[in-house]
C-alpha positions, -999 to 999 in steps of 0.1 A, spaced: 147 114 13 114 124 28 91 99 46 55 104 37 40 74 55 54 46 76 38 17 94 44 -19 103 24 -50 92 4 -65 121 -17 -91 103 -20 -107 69 -54 -119 58 -61 -154 45 -70 -141 10 -39 -119 6 -19 -146 -13 -47 -147 -39 -46 -110 -44 -8 -110 -45 -10 -135 -74 -31 -108 -92 -3 -82 -84 -26 -65 -59 -20 -56 -23 -48 -42 -1 -38 -22 30 -59 -11 59 -52 3 94 -53 -24 121 -86 -12 134 -104 -19 101 -138 -37 103 -136 -74 109 -151 -82 75 -120 -67 58 -94 -87 78 -93 -117 54 -86 -97 23 -62 -71 37 -27 -65 51 -34 -47 84 -8 -22 96 -2 2 124 -16 37 120 7 63 104 7 101 101 4 109 64 25 140 60 23 148 23 3 135 -7 18 105 -25 26 112 -61 41 94 -91 78 91 -87 76 84 -50 87 50 -37 67 23 -18 90 4 6 80 -31 16 108 -41 39 140 -36 17 121 -38 -16 115 -4 -34 86 -1 -58 83 32 -78 48 48 -78 35 52 -114 1 67 -107 -22 76 -78 -60 76 -78 -79 107 -68 -91 93 -35 -60 72 -25 -43 98 -4 -75 107 14 -83 70 23 -47 63 32 -48 92 57 -82 85 71 -83 47 74 -49 36 63 -64 21 31 -52 19 -4 -50 -8 -31 -15 -11 -45 -14 -26 -80 20 -37 -94 12 -32 -130 31 0 -139 -1 18 -150 4 55 -155 -34 60 -152 -52 49 -120 -79 23 -127 -99 32 -96 -99 62 -73 -84 43 -43 -56 27 -63 -19 34 -61 0 19 -90 36 9 -88 62 -6 -112 53 -40 -126 72 -64 -103 64 -92 -80 57 -82 -44 82 -94 -19 72 -120 8 50 -104 34 53 -111 71 41 -96 104 66 -69 114 74 -59 79 79 -21 75 56 -4 49 65 31 39 60 57 12 91 79 6 100 107 -17 136 102 -30 
């Protein structure tokens, strides 16, 4: 198992439950601009060692979600500002350049202190 990215949730914006109801999770580094805080899950910065690809796993705590597709800008924005939009819809074709799609499942409950990681099995 190879860890590609690992961080810890430090803040959960007020709008996050609405996005979770749409099977969408928006991640940003904790130093994201204030206007993004309500809509995002803020996390600690992480080194991004290798590009995330389909077949990799997103870990949210103990929950494993298989990556099904990765937008052309998602790795770049994840490395630069800790940002990606995770969509749990199982799509094999990214809808937007910054999207990372994972298997169609419900996201687990989120809380401050939750570990967020991308791994290669």
